[in-house]
TORFIDO-316937 format. One record per atom (N, C-alpha, C): residue in one letter; x, y, z. Coordinates in steps of 0.1 Angstrom, whole numbers, plus 5000, padded with zeros to 4 digits. Each point is the difference from the previous one (the first is absolute). Last residue first. Layout:
! TORFIDO-316937
AXYZ
...
This chain:
! TORFIDO-316937
X761650925626
X498749944994
X499350114992
X504250045026
X500149974987
X498849944993
X500250145046
X500650114993
X500049974985
X498649675031
X499050104997
X500550114992
X503049665015
X499149944990
X498850094997
X503250145033
X500650004986
X499049944990
X498150255044
X500849884997
X500450004985
X499250475027
X499349894992
X500949884998
X500350355042
X500749974987
X499249884993
X500250355048
X499149944990
X500849984987
X502250015051
X499750084988
X499149924990
X499749895053
X501149994990
X499550084987
X498949855058
X499650084987
X501249994991
X497549795050
X501150004990
X499650084988
X498549885056
X499850074988
X501249994991
X497249765045
X501350014993
X499750064986
X497549975052
X499950034986
X501450014994
X497349775047
X501250054993
X499650034986
X497349955053
X500449944987
X501250074994
X497850045045
X499150054990
X500349954986
X502449905043
X498649975002
X499050054989
X504750225002
X499749885007
X498549995003
X502150234957
X499750045013
X499549885008
X502950184950
X499349905009
X499750065013
X502250074947
X499350075010
X499249915008
X504250014960
X499249915009
X499450105011
X502550014947
X499650075012
X499049925008
X504249944959
X498749955006
X499750095013
X502950224959
X500149905010
X498649965006
X502050314962
X498949914999
X500049895011
X503550334993
X498850075003
X498849925000
X504449844986
X499850005015
X498750075004
X500449764951
X500650115007
X499750005015
X498849674964
X499450134997
X500750115007
X501549545003
X499650014987
X499550144996
X501649885044
X501149974991
X499550034985
X496950045036
X501050115000
X501149984990
X496849665005
X499350124994
X501150125000
X501349595020
X499849984985
X499450134994
X500549975047
X501350024994
X499949994985
X496049935026
X500650145001
X501350024993
X498149575002
X499250084991
X500650155001
X501949695030
X500449974986
X499250094990
X498850025045
X501350074998
X500549974986
X496149785013
X499750144998
X501350084998
X500749535008
X499050024989
X499850154997
X502849775036
X500650074989
X499150044988
X500349895059
X499549964987
X500650094989
X501350085044
X500149865000
X499549954986
X502450485008
X498749945000
X500249844999
X503550354998
X499849935013
X498649935000
X501550284963
X500749865000
X499849935013
X496250364985
X501550005003
X500549854999
X495350154998
X500750044988
X501550005001
X497049915037
X499749904989
X500850034988
X500050295038
X501049895001
X499749904989
X497050375007
X501350044994
X501049894999
X496049925023
X499750024986
X501350044992
X500149965047
X499949874994
X499850014985
X499850405025
X501449945000
X500149864994
X495850215006
X500750064989
X501449954999
X496449685021
X500550135003
X500850054988
X495949664992
X501350005007
X500450145003
X495349654984
X500950124999
X501349985007
X495949704994
X500550055013
X500950124999
X496649934960
X500549905009
X500650075012
X497650134956
X499550055014
X500549905010
X502150174949
X499349895008
X499650065013
X501850164946
X499650035014
X499449885006
X503150194955
X499449885006
X499850025015
X500850304951
X500050005015
X499349875004
X502550274953
X499349885006
X500050025016
X500850324952
X500149985014
X499249885005
X502650274954
X499049905004
X500249975015
X501550464970
X500349885007
X498849915001
X500250454979
X501349944997
X500149865005
X496050285005
X500650054988
X501249914996
X497049735031
X500050144999
X500750054987
X497349525021
X501150074992
X499850155002
X498649495028
X499650134994
X501250064992
X498149555032
X500950034989
X499550124993
X499349685049
X499650124992
X501150024989
X498049615038
X501050034990
X499650114991
X498849775052
X499550094989
X501250034991
X498149635041
X501250054992
X499450084989
X498249795051
X499850064987
X501350054994
X497549665044
X501150074993
X499650054986
X496949935046
X500349944987
X501150084993
X499249965055
X499550074988
X500549924988
X503149945042
X498550025000
X499750074987
X504549865009
X499349925009
X498550024999
X504650024966
X498850085005
X499149915009
X504049874973
X500250035015
X498850085006
X500349884953
X500049885007
X500150025015
X500150384970
X498749935001
X500049885009
X504350234994
X498950095004
X498749935002
X504249794986
X500450095012
X498950105003
X499449684964
X500749925010
X500350085013
X497850214961
X499249885005
X500749945012
X502250364978
X498750055006
X499249885006
X504049914975
X500350065013
X498750045007
X499649844957
X500449895008
X500350055015
X499150324966
X498849935004
X500349895010
X503750224981
X499350095009
X498749945005
X502549764967
X500750005013
X499350095010
X498250014955
X499849875008
X500749995013
X500550374967
X498850015009
X499849875009
X503550064966
X500250115010
X498850015010
X501449704957
X499949965015
X500450115009
X501550134952
X499349875004
X500049985015
X500050494976
X500949895004
X499249885004
X497750334965
X500550005014
X501049895002
X496850304958
X500949905005
X500450025014
X495250144973
X501450045003
X500849885005
X495250004990
X500849994988
X501550045003
X496450025033
X500349864997
X500949994988
X497950405022
X501449975003
X500449864995
X495550194996
X500950074992
X501549975002
X496149825025
X500349934988
X501150084991
X499650025055
X499550074988
X500449924987
X499149815051
X501050024990
X499450074988
X498949815049
X499750134995
X501050044990
X498149555031
X500850054990
X499550144995
X499749655046
X499450114992
X501050054990
X499049555035
X501050074991
X499250104992
X499449705051
X499550064987
X501150074993
X499949555036
X500250154999
X499550044986
X499849555014
X499850065013
X500350154999
X499849584969
X499350134997
X499850085013
X502649594999
X498649985001
X499250134998
X504949934996
X499450065012
X498549995002
X502449834962
X500849955011
X499450055013
X498250164960
X499749865001
X500749945013
X501150444988
X498649995005
X499549865002
X504350074980
X500050035014
X498650005007
X500449944953
X500649895007
X500050025015
X498650354973
X499049904999
X500549875007
X502950364996
X499050035011
X498949894999
X503449994966
X500649975014
X498950025011
X498850114956
X500149855001
X500649975014
X499750454990
X498649945001
X500149855002
X504050244991
X499550015014
X498649955002
X501849994956
X500949925009
X499550015015
X498050264966
X499549864999
X500849915009
X501350454997
X498849995007
X499449865000
X503950094975
X500350005014
X498749995009
X499650034953
X500449875004
X500450005015
X498650414981
X498949904999
X500549865005
X503250354995
X499250015012
X498949905001
X504149874968
X498950095001
X499450015014
X505149874996
X498849944994
X498950115001
X505849875009
X499050104997
X498749934994
X504049765010
X499950085012
X498950104999
X500849494977
X500150144998
X499750075013
X499849514990
X501350055004
X500250154998
X495849774993
X501049954990
X501450065003
X496350055031
X500050104989
X501149974990
X498649845048
X501249964992
X500250094988
X496150075026
X501250025008
X501349974993
X495849914979
X500350155001
X501250035008
X498749554998
X500250044986
X500450155000
X498649805040
X501449974997
X500450044986
X495550075015
X501050075009
X501449974996
X496549784978
X500050144996
X501150075008
X499149565012
X500750014987
X500250144995
X497549925039
X501449985003
X500850004987
X495450044997
X500550125006
X501549985003
X497749634983
X500150104990
X500650135006
X499049665030
X501149964991
X500350104989
X496350055028
X501250045007
X501249964992
X495849884983
X500150145000
X501350055007
X498949534998
X500350064987
X500350155000
X498449795039
X501449974998
X500550054986
X495550065011
X500850085009
X501549974998
X496749744977
X500250134994
X500950095009
X499249484992
X500450085011
X500450144995
X498649564977
X499050115002
X500350085012
X502749654978
X499449975013
X498950105004
X502650054960
X499549864999
X499249975013
X502350414999
X498950004991
X499349864999
X503950045025
X498950065007
X498850014991
X504049834982
X499449905010
X498850075007
X502450264970
X499349904993
X499349905010
X502850335017
X498850064995
X499149904993
X504349885015
X499250025011
X498650054996
X503449974968
X499549875003
X499050005012
X502250404987
X499149964989
X499349865004
X503550175027
X498750075003
X498949964989
X504449834994
X499449955012
X498650065003
X502650174965
X499549874997
X499349945011
X502150415007
X498850014992
X499449874996
X504250005023
X498950055009
X498750014992
X503949884976
X499549895009
X498950045009
X502150334973
X499149904992
X499549895009
X503150335017
X498650035001
X499149914992
X505049964999
X499349955012
X498550035000
X503450154967
X499449874997
X499149965011
X502850395000
X498750024992
X499349874998
X504350035022
X499050055008
X498650014993
X504049884976
X499649895009
X498850045008
X502050334975
X499349914991
X499549885008
X502750315022
X498750064997
X499149914991
X504549885010
X499249985012
X498650064997
X503150044966
X499649865001
X499149985013
X501950434993
X499049974990
X499549865001
X503650145027
X498750065005
X498949974990
X504349854989
X499549935011
X498750055005
X502350234966
X499449884995
X499449925011
X502350395011
X498750034994
X499349874995
X504449975016
X499150025011
X498650034995
X503449954969
X499749875006
X499050025011
X501750394979
X499149924991
X499649875006
X503150285025
X498650064998
X499149914992
X504549845007
X499350025012
X498550054997
X503349904966
X500149895009
X499150025013
X500450334963
X499849874994
X499849895010
X500950455014
X498850004993
X499749864995
X504150085021
X498950015010
X498749994993
X503850014973
X499949875007
X498950015010
X500950404977
X499549904991
X499849875007
X502050355024
X498650024998
X499449904991
X504649985007
X499349975013
X498550024998
X502850124964
X500049865002
X499249965012
X500650454992
X499049954991
X500049845001
X503150245027
X498750035004
X498949944991
X504649954989
X499649925012
X498650035005
X501750254963
X499849864996
X499649925012
X501250455006
X498749994994
X499749854996
X504250105018
X499050025010
X498649994994
X503649974971
X500049895009
X498950015010
X500850364972
X499449894992
X499949885009
X502350365017
X498650035000
X499249894993
X504649984999
X499549975014
X498550025000
X502250114960
X500049855002
X499449975014
X500750454989
X498849954993
X499949855002
X503850215018
X498850035008
X498749954993
X504049954977
X500049915012
X498850035008
X500850304965
X499549874995
X499949895011
X499550505018
X500849944989
X499549864996
X498550315037
X499249994988
X500849954988
X500049975059
X500750044988
X499149974988
X499249885047
X499750144997
X500650064988
X498549515029
X500750064989
X499550144998
X499649495030
X499950145001
X500850074989
X497749514998
X501350065002
X499850165000
X496749545014
X500350114991
X501450065003
X496749525007
X501250085005
X500350104989
X496449664999
X499750135005
X501250085004
X499949544984
X499750094989
X499750145005
X502249525015
X499850135007
X499850114989
X500949514994
X498750054999
X499750135007
X504249744991
X499349965013
X498650055000
X502850104963
X499949855001
X499349965012
X501050464992
X498849954993
X499949855001
X503850255016
X498949975010
X498749954993
X503850174976
X500249865003
X498949965011
X500450454987
X499349924990
X500149855002
X502350325028
X498550005002
X499349914990
X504750054995
X499749935013
X498550005002
X501650254964
X500249864997
X499649925013
X500050475003
X498949954993
X500149854997
X503650205021
X498850005009
X498849954993
X503950054975
X500249895010
X498749995009
X500450374971
X499749884992
X500049875010
X501250425017
X498649994998
X499649874992
X504650105006
X499349975013
X498549984999
X502550144962
X500249865003
X499449965013
X499950464988
X499149914991
X500249865004
X502850315021
X498650025004
X499049914993
X504650024987
X499849925012
X498650015005
X500950044948
X500150085012
X499849925012
X499749994947
X501149955007
X500250085013
X497050054959
X500350095011
X501249965008
X498249724965
X500650124994
X500450105012
X497949595011
X501349974993
X500650134995
X495750015019
X501049985010
X501449984994
X496350054971
X500350135007
X501149985010
X498349614979
X500850094990
X500450135007
X497149725024
X501449954999
X500950084991
X495350105003
X500850055012
X501449955000
X497149844966
X500350154998
X500850055012
X498649565003
X501050014990
X500450154998
X496549905030
X501249965005
X501250014990
X495550084987
X500550115009
X501449975005
X497849664976
X500450114991
X500550125008
X498349645024
X501249964994
X500550114990
X495950065022
X501150015009
X501349964994
X496149954974
X500350145002
X501250025010
X498449574993
X500650054988
X500450145002
X497549815034
X501349955000
X500850054988
X495550115003
X500750085010
X501549955000
X497149774973
X500250134994
X500850095010
X498749575013
X501049994990
X500350144994
X496549965031
X501349985007
X501150004990
X495550034984
X500550125006
X501449995007
X498049604983
X500550094990
X500450135005
X497949625024
X501450025002
X500650104989
X495449845001
X500250105011
X501550035002
X498249674969
X500150144994
X500350105011
X499449505000
X501250065005
X500150144995
X496349754987
X500149965014
X501250075006
X499050044954
X499350095008
X500149965015
X501949734966
X500750135000
X499350095010
X498149574992
X501250005009
X500750135000
X494649964993
X501349994992
X501250005010
X495249805015
X500750134999
X501349984993
X494949735015
X501350014993
X500550145000
X496149615022
X500550145000
X501450004993
X495449645003
X501450034997
X500250155002
X496449565012
X500250155001
X501550034998
X496149584991
X501450035001
X500250154999
X495549695018
X500650094990
X501550025003
X496649745026
X501049934991
X500650094990
X496750095037
X499549994986
X501049924991
X500650095048
X498550004999
X499649974986
X504650065013
X499549875006
X498549994997
X503850264969
X498850025009
X499549875005
X505250114986
X498849944995
X498950025011
X504950264981
X499249945011
X498749944995
X505250214981
X498749944998
X499549955014
X503950354972
X499649935013
X498649954999
X504450204967
X498649955000
X499849935014
X503550374972
X499849925013
X498649965001
X503150134954
X498950035009
X500049915012
X502949964961
X500150145004
X498950055009
X501149554982
X499050074992
X500150155003
X502449565014
X500750134996
X499150084991
X497949545002
X501150055008
X500750124994
X494649844994
X501450014995
X501050045010
X495049965002
X500749885002
X501550004996
X496950384995
X500049955014
X500849885003
X499050234956
X501250035008
X500149945013
X496249974969
X501249954993
X501350025007
X495850155018
X500049864999
X501249944992
X499650485002
X500149945014
X500149854999
X499150244961
X501450015004
X500249945013
X495650034984
X500749904992
X501550005005
X497250325020
X499649875004
X500849894993
X502650465004
X498649964996
X499749865004
X503650345024
X499849874992
X498549994996
X503650435014
X498849945002
X499849884991
X503750325000
X500249885007
X498749925003
X500250444978
X500549894991
X500249875007
X498650415024
X498949924993
X500649894991
X502150365030
X500349855001
X498949924993
X499850485003
X501349974994
X500449855000
X495950165021
X500050024986
X501349974993
X498849725044
X500050154997
X500150024985
X497749565021
X501350054995
X499850154998
X497149565016
X500350135006
X501450044996
X495849634985
X501450044998
X500150145007
X496649524998
X500250145004
X501550044998
X495849604990
X501350054997
X500150145004
X496749515001
X500350135006
X501450044996
X498149594985
X498850065005
X500250145006
X502349614964
X500350125008
X498750075004
X500849464991
X499550124994
X500350125009
X500949515007
X501050084994
X499550134994
X497549665026
X500249964986
X501150084993
X498850085046
X500549864999
X500249964985
X500250525007
X499249905007
X500649864997
X502750495005
X499449904990
X499349905008
X502350535005
X499349895007
X499449914989
X504050425007
X499249924991
X499449885008
X502850525006
X499349895006
X499249924990
X504550385004
X498849954993
X499549885008
X503450485006
X499849855002
X498749974993
X502150455013
X500749934989
X499949855003
X499550305043
X499350004987
X500949924991
X498850105057
X501049984990
X499249994986
X497850075042
X501050105000
X501149974990
X494649884994
X501249955007
X501150115000
X494249934993
X501250074997
X501149945008
X495749714985
X500450105010
X501450064996
X497749634976
X499950144995
X500350115010
X500049515008
X501150034991
X499950144994
X496749835031
X501350005006
X501150044991
X495549944983
X500350135006
X501450005007
X497349674972
X501450024999
X500450135006
X495549855003
X500849885001
X501450035000
X497050354991
X500149975014
X500849875003
X499150144955
X501050095007
X500149975015
X496749774974
X501349964996
X501150085007
X495149875020
X500650114993
X501549974997
X496549605006
X500750105008
X500650104991
X496149575002
X500750094992
X500650115008
X498149485005
X500350125008
X500950094992
X496649534995
X500850104993
X500250125009
X498649455004
X500050135006
X500950094993
X497249534985
X501250085000
X499850135007
X497449474994
X500050145004
X501450065000
X496349534992
X501350074996
X499950155005
X497549555022
X499850114991
X501450074998
X498649635032
X499949964986
X499750114991
X501150035048
X498649984997
X499749984985
X504450095016
X499649885008
X498549974998
X501950384980
X500349884992
X499649885008
X499650425020
X499049984990
X500249884992
X503250135032
X498849955007
X498949984990
X504150184983
X500249865006
X498749955006
X501250354961
X499150005011
X499949865006
X504350224973
X498949914999
X499150015013
X503050404977
X500049905011
X498849914999
X503150444975
X499049904999
X500249895010
X501550564992
X500349875004
X498749914998
X502250494977
X499049935007
X500449865004
X501450504973
X500549905009
X498849945007
X501650374956
X499049935008
X500749895008
X501650334964
X500150045014
X498849945008
X501449944952
X498750055004
X499950065014
X504149824984
X499650094990
X498750065003
X501949675028
X500750135002
X499550094989
X497649585025
X500350054986
X500650145001
X499049535034
X500450144998
X500350034986
X497949615037
X500250034986
X500150154998
X500449585041
X499950144996
X500350024985
X498149585035
X500850054989
X499850144997
X499349605041
X499650134995
X501050054990
X498949475010
X500850115004
X499450134995
X498749534990
X499450055013
X500950115006
X500549774957
X500849955010
X499650065014
X498050114956
X499749865004
X500849945011
X499850454975
X499849985015
X499649865004
X500850144954
X501250045007
X499849995015
X496449904969
X501149905000
X501250045008
X496250284994
X499749895009
X501149905001
X500450364969
X500050055014
X499749895010
X499849894954
X501350045004
X500150045014
X495849914981
X500849885002
X501450035004
X497150374992
X499649925011
X500849875002
X500350474976
X500949884999
X499749905011
X497450425012
X500849994988
X501049885001
X495250025025
X501450035003
X500849984987
X495349905005
X500350144996
X501450045002
X498149575012
X500250014985
X500350144996
X498949885045
X501449974997
X500350014985
X496150295026
X500249864994
X501549984996
X499050355039
X499849994986
X500249864996
X499850385045
X499849864996
X499850004985
X501250425021
X500449905010
X499949854995
X498750454980
X501449974998
X500549895009
X494850024986
X500950115002
X501449974997
X497549604993
X499550095011
X501050115003
X498549624957
X501050095007
X499350085010
X498549514984
X499750144998
X501050085008
X500049535002
X499850024986
X499750144996
X502649685040
X499250124998
X499950024985
X502649655019
X498849995008
X499150124998
X504449944982
X499049944992
X498749985007
X503750415009
X499649865003
X499049954990
X503550435019
X499549944987
X499749865003
X500650475031
X500049855000
X499449954987
X502650495015
X498949934994
X500249855001
X501950525013
X500049875006
X498849934995
X503350484990
X498949914997
X500249865007
X502950395008
X499050064991
X498849914996
X504050105040
X499349894994
X498850064992
X502950285026
X500749964988
X499349874994
X498550225040
X499750084989
X500749954987
X498349775046
X501249994992
X499750084987
X496649955033
X501250015009
X501350004991
X495949984977
X499950115009
X501350025008
X499449634972
X500450124992
X499950125009
X498649605019
X501449984996
X500550134993
X495549955011
X500850055012
X501549984997
X496749844969
X500150155000
X500950055011
X498949544998
X500950034990
X500250154999
X496849855031
X501349945003
X501150044990
X495450134994
X500750085010
X501449955003
X497449744968
X500450144996
X500750085011
X498349565011
X501250004991
X500450144996
X496149955028
X501249945006
X501250024991
X495650174988
X500150035015
X501349955006
X498849934953
X500050145002
X500350035015
X499549554987
X501250064993
X500150155004
X496149775014
X501249975008
X501350054994
X495950074977
X500050075013
X501249975008
X499449774959
X500450144998
X500050085013
X498549565001
X501450004997
X500550144998
X495449935006
X500749985012
X501550004998
X497350054962
X499950115009
X500749985013
X499949654968
X500850114995
X499950125009
X499349535023
X499350074989
X500950124996
X502549595022
X499050095004
X499450064987
X503749665010
X498949984990
X498850095003
X505750065010
X498749965005
X498949984989
X504850155000
X499749864996
X498649965004
X501950445010
X500149984986
X499649864995
X500050115047
X499050084993
X500049974985
X503249805028
X498749945003
X498950084992
X504650154998
X499849874993
X498649945002
X501250395024
X499950034986
X499749874992
X500849955046
X498750074998
X499850034985
X504149815016
X498949914999
X498750064997
X505250154988
X498850055008
X498849904998
X504750024980
X499649895010
X498850045009
X501750294965
X500049874994
X499549895010
X500750455014
X498849994992
X499949864995
X503950105024
X498850025009
X498749984992
X504150004976
X499749875007
X498850015009
X501450404979
X499549904990
X499749875006
X502050335026
X498750044997
X499349904991
X504549955009
X499249965012
X498650044998
X503050124966
X499849865000
X499249955012
X501350464997
X499049964990
X499749855000
X503450155028
X498750065004
X498949964991
X504449884988
X499449925011
X498750055005
X502550264969
X499349894993
X499449905011
X502550375016
X498850054993
X499249884994
X504149915020
X499150035010
X498650054994
X503749924972
X499549875005
X498950035011
X502450374982
X499149944990
X499349875005
X503350205028
X498850085000
X499049954989
X504249795002
X499249975012
X498750085000
X503050104967
X499449874997
X499249965012
X502450405004
X498850024991
X499449864997
X503950005027
X498950075007
X498750014991
X504049814982
X499449925011
X498850065006
X502550254968
X499249894994
X499449915010
X502850345016
X498850064994
X499149894994
X504249875017
X499150045011
X498750064994
X503449904970
X499549875006
X499050045011
X502350364980
X499149944991
X499349875005
X503350225026
X498850084999
X499049944991
X504249795004
X499249985012
X498750085000
X503150054965
X499449874999
X499149985012
X502550394999
X498950014990
X499349864999
X503850035028
X498950085005
X498850004991
X504049784986
X499349925011
X498850085006
X502750224967
X499349894994
X499249925011
X502750355014
X498850054993
X499249894994
X504249905020
X499050045011
X498750044993
X503649904972
X499549885006
X498950035010
X502350364980
X499249934990
X499349875006
X503150255026
X498750064999
X499149934990
X504349845003
X499349985013
X498650064999
X503050084965
X499549864999
X499249975013
X501950434997
X499049994989
X499449855001
X503650125029
X498750065004
X498949974990
X504449874989
X499449915010
X498750055005
X502250284970
X499649874993
X499449915010
X501750415016
X498850024993
X499549874993
X504149995023
X498950025009
X498750024993
X503949974974
X499749875006
X498850015010
X501650404979
X499349914990
X499749865007
X502350315027
X498750054997
X499349914990
X504549915010
X499149975011
X498550044998
X503350134967
X499749855000
X499149965012
X501450464996
X499149964990
X499649855000
X503150195034
X498750074999
X499149934990
X504649875010
X499450025013
X498650064999
X502749894961
X500149885009
X499250025013
X500150344966
X499549884994
X500049895010
X501950415013
X498650014999
X499449874994
X504650035003
X499449995013
X498550014999
X502450074961
X500149865004
X499349985014
X500350444983
X499149924992
X500049855004
X503050305021
X498750025004
X499049924992
X504449984987
X499849935012
X498650025006
X501350244961
X499849864998
X499849915012
X500950465004
X498749994994
X499749854997
X504350125016
X499050005011
X498649984994
X503849784972
X499850145005
X498950005010
X503149564993
X498850074995
X500050155005
X503149645013
X500450104990
X498950084994
X499449655032
X500850105007
X500450114989
X497649624985
X499150095008
X500850115007
X502449674976
X499250094991
X499150095007
X502649695024
X500850114995
X499250094991
X497849615017
X500350105011
X500950124995
X499149654970
X498750075003
X500350105011
X503549724989
X499850094988
X498750085003
X501249665030
X500950125001
X499750104990
X497649604999
X499650085011
X500950125002
X501149684967
X498850074996
X499550095011
X503649725009
X500450104990
X498850094996
X499349625028
X500650115007
X500450114991
X498349614981
X498950075006
X500650125008
X502949694980
X499450084990
X498950095006
X502049705028
X501050094996
X499550104990
C-alpha cells in the first residue's frame, strides 16, 4: 500500500513537470544512463582484453627470445663438446713426442681446427685450450692451465662435467668453460675456453619490437644480473626499474608491475620481462577521453533541447538515443545523417566522430599491432635457422681437413659463402662485391657437380664493386642458363660469360651462354605468370618493384646459338661506404 502511494506520487510529479523538466528526465533515463552503463561495461571489457593481449604478447616475445637464446647457446655448446671430445687433440697434447714434433702437429691439426670455428662463427672471439700438458703458450689456441685467471675457482665450477657460462655485464664479456674429457682420460687436466661476443649472445633481446615501455633482466644461477635492457619512452622513464629496484620488487604482490619469467634450458639463466600495470592498459586512455568528450557534448546538447522545447528537437534526440544504444552491440561504424549546425547537430557530429575514432583505435590496438607482432616473431624464428646450416657446414669442413680432403673442404667453403651472401642476415640490399662472391661460390659448386664440363668467363669492372644491388639477382639467371641452356647442349663445350659494366647512371650486368637457346616467344613467356619457373620472373618483378618499371629484365635468345639475359639498375653507393 505504501509502495503504491509512492508510485502514484512519482507518476503525478512527472505529469506536473514542465516540458523542459520532462525532457531532462527523459534524457537522463533514456540517454545519459545507458551511455554511462555502456561506456562503463565497454571500459572494463576493453581493459580485460587489453590486459590479456599485452600479457600474451609479452609471453610470446619472452618465449621466442628465450628459445632464440637457447639455440645460440646450444650452437656454442655443441662446438665446445666437439673440441672437448676430440681424440686427435687429446692424443697430440698428451703425447711424449719431441718439442718440434709436438709443435708441428699443433700447428697443422689443432690450430686450423680451432681457427675454423672463428672463421665460420664471427661471434666467437677466442678458443683456447688450457692444460697442464703444455708448459709453453702456443698463440691463442694452447696455453698452460696456470695462466688461466682464478685457476682453482674456474676448474672447480666445472667439476660436474657440464658446460658453464660466465658472463660479466659490467665488462660485457661472455665465455664458456668445459672440461677436456678425452684429455682427462689420458691423465691430464684441461679446460676449453670459448669466448663469445657479449652482444651476440643477447642479440635476440636487442632486436626492435612493435611495442615499448618494458624491461628485460637476466640473472645467472648465482643470482647475478648479467643483462639488463629497458625500453621506455621519454615520458615513461619514471617507470623504469634499476637493478636494485627490480630485485626488491619482483617478489612483491601488488607491486604495480607485471612480471613474466622463463628459464634458459641451455644455461639455467632466469629471464624476466616486466611492464607497469598502468602502461599495459594505457591504450584505453584515448577511448576514455572520447567518452568524456561525448558525455560533455551530450550534456550541452541536452540543455539546448530542454530550452528549445521543439518537436523537431525531441525527434532528433530520440534518433540519437536509439543510435547510441547500438554501441552495446559493437556497431561503431553507424553514422547519423546531419545537415544542421545547432547544438544537437554538434552532438550528432560528435557521436559520428567518436564512433570513427573508437573503430580506428580498436582496429589499431587489436588488429594492426597484433598482426605486426606475429610477423616480427615469425621473422625472429626465421633468423635462427641459418645457424644450424653454418654449424653443419663447419663440422663438414673440419672432418674434410682431418681427412685431407681438400676438394670437400673447398666445396664446403663455397657452399658456406653462397648461403652467407644469399641470406645476407635477412637484408635485401648488399654490395655488388658480395653479389659477385655469391655467384662465384655458386658456379664453383656447379662446376664441381658438372665435372668442369663448361667454362666460366668473368668480365667484371672493379669500379662497380662498391655500389649496392638487390640480393640474389644473378644466381637465378645463372641457374636458368645452366639447366635450360648448357645442360641441354648436345655438341661442343659449354661457356657462360658474366659481364658487369657501368655507364653515367646505371650498372649493367649481362649473362650469356652458348646453350640450346629458345624462340623469342619462349623468352617473353619466362617473364610472365604463365611461366613454369619463377626464378628469373621473380628477379624481374623485384627489380621493377624496387627501381621502377623501366629497369625490367631483357632476354635475347636464338635457337641453337644461346641466350643473353641483361639487367640494369641505378648506381648508388652502399650505406656503409657512404658513411666511411
